[in-house]
C-alpha positions in Angstrom: 89.3 96.6 100.5 92.8 95.4 99.9 95.2 95.5 103.0 98.1 97.0 101.1 98.2 100.7 100.5 100.2 102.5 97.9 102.6 105.2 98.3 101.4 108.8 97.4 101.6 112.5 98.2 100.8 113.7 101.8 97.0 114.3 102.2 96.0 117.7 103.9 94.9 117.5 107.4 91.7 118.9 106.7 90.8 116.7 103.7 90.4 119.7 101.4 90.5 118.9 97.5 92.0 120.9 94.9 89.4 123.2 93.2 89.8 121.3 89.9 88.4 118.2 91.5 85.1 120.0 92.3 84.6 121.6 88.9 81.2 120.5 87.3 80.9 117.9 90.3 77.2 118.5 90.8 76.7 116.9 87.2 78.6 113.5 88.2 77.0 110.8 90.2 78.3 110.3 93.8 78.6 107.0 95.7 79.6 106.5 99.5 81.4 103.3 100.3 81.5 102.3 104.0 84.1 99.8 104.9 83.3 97.8 108.0 86.6 95.9 108.9 85.3 93.3 111.3 85.0 89.5 110.6 84.0 86.7 112.9 86.7 84.6 111.2 89.5 85.3 108.9 89.1 83.5 105.6 92.4 82.2 104.3 92.1 83.7 100.8 91.2 87.1 102.0 93.7 90.0 101.9 91.2 92.6 102.7 91.8 95.1 105.6 89.7 93.2 108.1 90.2 92.2 111.9 88.8 89.5 114.1 88.3 90.1 117.6 91.4 88.1 118.6 93.4 90.3 116.2 92.2 93.5 117.8 93.2 92.0 121.1 92.0 94.3 124.1 90.0 96.8 122.0 88.1 99.1 124.4 85.0 101.0 123.7 86.1 104.5 122.3 89.4 103.6 120.9 88.1 103.0 117.5 89.0 99.3 117.2 85.8 98.5 119.0 82.6 97.1 117.1 80.7 98.8 119.7 81.8 102.4 118.7 82.9 102.0 115.2 79.9 103.6 113.8 80.5 106.8 115.5 83.9 107.1 113.8 82.3 106.2 110.4 79.7 109.0 111.0 82.4 111.5 111.7 84.0 110.9 108.4 80.7 111.4 106.7 80.4 114.7 108.4 84.0 115.3 106.9 82.9 114.4 103.4 79.9 116.8 103.6 82.3 119.5 104.6 84.7 118.9 101.9 82.2 118.1 99.1 79.6 120.7 100.0 75.9 120.0 100.2 75.2 120.1 96.4 76.1 116.4 95.8 73.2 114.0 96.8 74.4 110.5 97.0 73.3 108.1 94.3 74.6 105.0 95.9 75.8 103.7 99.1 77.5 100.3 99.7 78.5 98.8 102.9 81.3 96.2 102.4 84.0 94.6 104.6 84.7 92.7 106.3 81.1 91.6 107.4 78.9 94.7 107.8 76.1 92.8 109.3 78.4 91.9 112.5 77.4 95.4 113.5 74.0 95.8 115.2 71.4 97.2 112.6 70.9 100.2 114.7 74.8 101.1 114.3 74.6 100.6 110.4 71.4 103.0 110.5 73.3 105.7 112.3 76.0 105.6 109.5 73.3 105.6 106.7 71.4 108.3 108.6 74.6 110.4 108.7 74.9 110.1 104.8 71.2 110.9 104.4 71.5 113.9 106.8 74.8 115.5 105.9 75.1 114.8 102.1 71.4 114.0 101.1 70.2 111.0 99.1 68.9 111.1 95.5 65.7 109.8 94.7 65.6 105.9 94.3 69.3 105.8 95.7 70.7 102.1 95.8 71.6 101.3 99.1 73.5 97.9 99.6 75.0 95.9 102.3 77.1 92.7 102.1 76.1 89.9 104.4 77.5 86.4 105.4 74.5 84.0 105.2 74.9 83.2 108.8 75.2 86.8 110.0 71.4 87.7 109.4 68.2 86.4 110.4 64.5 87.3 109.6 64.3 90.0 112.2 67.7 91.8 111.2 66.8 91.6 107.6 63.4 93.3 108.2 65.1 96.0 110.2 67.7 96.6 107.7 64.9 97.2 105.2 63.0 99.4 107.4 66.1 101.7 107.9 66.8 102.2 104.2 68.8 99.3 102.8 67.1 98.0 99.5 69.9 95.8 98.2 71.7 92.9 99.7 74.7 90.9 98.5 75.3 87.5 100.2 78.7 85.8 100.3 77.7 82.5 99.0 81.0 81.6 97.4 80.1 77.7 97.0 77.4 75.3 97.6 79.9 72.4 98.4 81.1 72.0 101.8 84.6 71.0 101.2 85.2 74.0 99.1 83.7 76.3 101.8 86.1 74.5 104.2 89.1 75.2 102.0 88.1 78.8 101.8 87.5 79.0 105.6 83.9 79.8 105.1 82.0 78.9 108.2 78.3 78.9 106.9 76.4 75.8 106.0 75.2 75.9 102.4 71.6 75.1 103.4 71.8 78.7 104.9 71.9 80.5 101.7 68.4 79.7 100.4 67.0 80.6 103.9 68.8 83.8 103.8 67.7 84.6 100.3 64.0 83.8 101.0 64.2 85.9 104.4 65.7 88.9 102.4 62.8 88.7 99.9 60.2 88.3 102.7 61.8 91.4 104.1 61.1 93.5 101.0 64.5 93.9 99.5 64.2 95.1 96.0 67.4 93.3 94.8 69.2 90.3 96.1 72.8 89.3 94.8 75.0 86.5 95.3 78.8 86.4 95.2 80.6 83.0 94.1 84.4 82.1 93.9 85.7 79.5 91.5 88.9 77.9 91.0 89.4 76.9 94.9 92.0 74.1 95.3 90.3 70.8 95.1 87.1 72.2 93.3 86.1 70.1 90.5 84.1 71.2 87.5 81.2 69.2 88.7 81.5 71.1 92.2 81.5 74.3 90.4 78.4 73.3 88.4 76.7 72.4 91.5 77.5 75.8 93.0 76.2 77.7 89.8 73.0 75.6 89.6 72.4 76.1 93.3 72.7 79.8 92.7 70.5 80.3 89.8 67.7 78.0 91.3 67.4 81.0 94.0 66.6 83.4 91.3 68.9 86.1 92.2 68.7 89.4 90.5 72.5 89.6 90.4 75.5 87.3 90.5 79.1 88.1 90.8 81.5 85.3 90.1 85.2 85.9 90.7 88.3 83.7 89.9 90.2 83.0 93.2 93.4 84.8 93.4 96.1 83.5 95.7 97.2 86.8 97.3 100.7 87.1 98.9 100.7 86.9 102.6 97.5 85.0 103.0 97.0 81.8 104.8 96.1 80.2 101.4 99.2 81.5 99.8 101.3 79.8 102.5 99.5 76.4 101.9 100.2 76.7 98.2 103.6 77.7 98.8 104.3 74.8 100.9 102.7 72.3 98.5 99.6 71.6 100.6 97.2 72.8 98.2 97.7 73.2 94.2 97.7 76.8 92.8 94.7 77.6 90.5 95.0 76.5 86.9 94.4 79.0 84.2 92.7 76.5 81.9 90.5 75.4 84.7 89.4 78.8 85.4 88.5 79.5 81.8 86.3 76.3 81.6 84.6 77.3 84.9 84.1 80.9 83.6 82.6 79.7 80.3 80.3 77.1 82.3 79.1 79.8 84.6 78.3 82.3 81.8 76.4 79.6 79.9 74.3 78.7 83.0 73.7 82.3 83.9 72.5 83.2 80.3 70.2 80.3 80.3 68.6 81.5 83.7 68.1 85.1 82.2 71.2 86.6 83.9 73.3 88.8 81.2 76.9 89.6 81.9 77.5 93.4 81.9 81.0 93.3 83.5 83.5 90.5 83.1 82.7 89.0 86.7 79.1 90.4 86.9 75.6 89.2 85.5 72.2 90.6 86.2 68.7 89.8 85.1 68.4 93.3 83.4 69.9 96.7 83.5 68.0 97.8 86.4 69.6 94.9 88.4 73.2 96.1 87.7 75.1 97.2 90.6 75.0 101.0 90.1 77.6 101.6 92.8 80.1 99.3 91.2 79.4 101.0 87.7 80.5 104.4 89.4 84.0 102.6 90.0 84.2 101.0 86.5 83.2 104.2 84.8 85.7 106.5 86.8 83.0 108.3 88.6 83.1 109.9 92.0 82.9 108.0 95.4 84.0 108.7 99.0 85.4 105.8 100.9 84.5 105.8 104.5 86.6 103.6 107.0 90.2 102.2 107.7 92.0 101.7 104.5 89.2 102.9 102.2 89.9 104.4 99.0 88.2 107.4 97.5 88.1 109.2 94.2 86.8 112.5 93.1 87.4 114.6 89.9 90.8 113.0 89.3 92.0 112.8 92.9 92.4 109.5 94.6 93.2 109.1 98.4 93.3 106.3 100.8 92.8 106.2 104.6 94.9 104.8 107.3 94.6 101.0 107.8 94.1 100.4 111.4 90.7 101.2 113.1 92.1 102.8 116.1 94.4 105.3 114.2 91.5 105.9 112.0 89.1 107.0 114.9 92.0 108.8 116.7 92.5 111.0 113.6 88.5 111.8 113.4 88.5 112.4 117.0 91.2 114.9 116.7 89.5 116.8 113.9 91.9 115.5 111.2 91.3 113.6 107.9 91.9 109.9 108.2 93.4 110.1 104.6 97.0 108.6 104.8 98.2 109.9 101.3 96.7 110.9 97.8 97.5 111.3 94.3 96.4 113.7 91.5 95.8 111.7 88.4 97.1 113.2 85.1 95.3 113.0 81.8 97.1 110.0 80.6 96.8 108.1 83.8 92.9 108.7 83.7 93.0 107.7 79.9 94.8 104.4 80.7 92.6 103.5 83.6 89.5 104.0 81.5 91.0 101.6 79.1 91.8 99.0 81.9 88.0 99.2 83.2 85.7 100.0 80.5 87.2 97.1 78.3 85.6 94.9 80.9 82.2 96.2 80.3 79.6 94.8 78.0 78.7 98.5 76.9 82.4 98.5 75.6 85.1 100.9 75.3 84.9 104.1 73.4 87.8 103.6 70.7 88.3 107.3 70.4 90.2 107.3 73.7 92.9 105.1 72.2 95.9 106.2 70.5 96.7 105.2 66.8 98.3 102.1 67.8 95.6 101.2 70.1 93.0 101.7 67.3 95.1 99.3 65.2 95.0 96.8 68.1 91.3 97.1 68.5 90.9 96.0 64.7 93.3 93.2 65.4 91.0 91.9 68.3 88.2 91.7 65.9 90.1 89.6 63.3 91.1 87.1 65.9 87.5 86.8 67.3 88.2 88.6 70.7 85.9 91.5 69.9 82.6 92.3 68.1 83.0 93.7 64.7 79.7 95.3 64.4 80.2 97.2 67.7 83.6 98.3 66.6 82.0 99.8 63.5 79.9 101.7 65.8 83.0 103.0 67.6 82.7 100.6 70.6 85.3 97.8 71.5 83.1 95.1 73.0 84.7 91.8 73.9 83.3 88.4 72.8 83.3 85.4 75.3 86.8 84.4 74.0 87.8 88.1 74.4 86.6 88.0 78.0 88.6 85.0 78.7 91.8 86.9 77.5 90.7 90.4 78.5 94.1 91.1 80.2 95.9 90.3 77.0 93.5 92.6 75.0 94.1 95.4 77.3 98.0 95.1 77.2 97.7 95.1 73.4 95.5 98.2 73.4 98.0 100.0 75.5 101.2 98.7 74.2 
């Protein structure tokens, strides 16, 4: 959940949506994202809207900036969502992210999930995910998470190399990751995912290979691997600007991506989005697929973004301001925008080009369709798929995906 919020039009105090956003909404999948904005330590590369205890200072129980009472504010926003959306929309996916959701007690996470279940309803076989740091869980907490309804867990592994973790300000011991995965399996989680980061300053290709090999040895159902981005305003950006650390190198990132794709494929993990691999279609992250296909989701929490039927909005950033609005019976939305048809088309191109399922070329204009044929000619897209009306990137195309999208939209 990025810390910077865009400009937009004022959001109504009651959170109401235009009638157009709710037309045919019952036929669209609905996800709920719950942002938990607390971390034990702020990682130097992270620009998400998160807070450590020190940053929150003298947070008091009841003022919304307290971990002890945050779940009550989140549950209040779920009730608002039920009022705005109506009860005809059972939730297909729930994703607790952060921050570190598992810094909250299991009973607190369960209270928010119970609000989703009670206020909106849950579809049969709903996917319910929580992110977790490997050192923020133990066998007991994982069993309790499974008992209260979580069936998917995503561990922030990032690397298996101590000096790489140190550069990222990650505090867990690499040996904790296999322990946490084993405990999650024993607890009965249906799917276990691992998050990795490549391109950290000082990370060699051998370091990255070690991390990828360590990840696949754990036989995860799903892996996400993201290139490190040096975000403005972060501690990492300041270190790079001072010359203390080198900036990520594009050729190095490309080599590491190709290495990961090769190792994942050999282990039975197939790519389905540029940065995501799964052991089969059933192991894809269904929640993220709602984002990538322009579906509907309600983002709960400070700074959280939502999208329903072409209306996008975002909440105030600070936990205290967020809770105060809800306590006053006011939507926590700071601003919103109503997307026009052209903006929605452009966003489809931006997102669906990243998917293995490919982009429907019918949404491209004439110049975009000519560009699609050019991508095949230079080996960036699959010719057979384009013949069937889909633009599907090759490995080389994935490495140059941003350039492909620019060409499609030029």
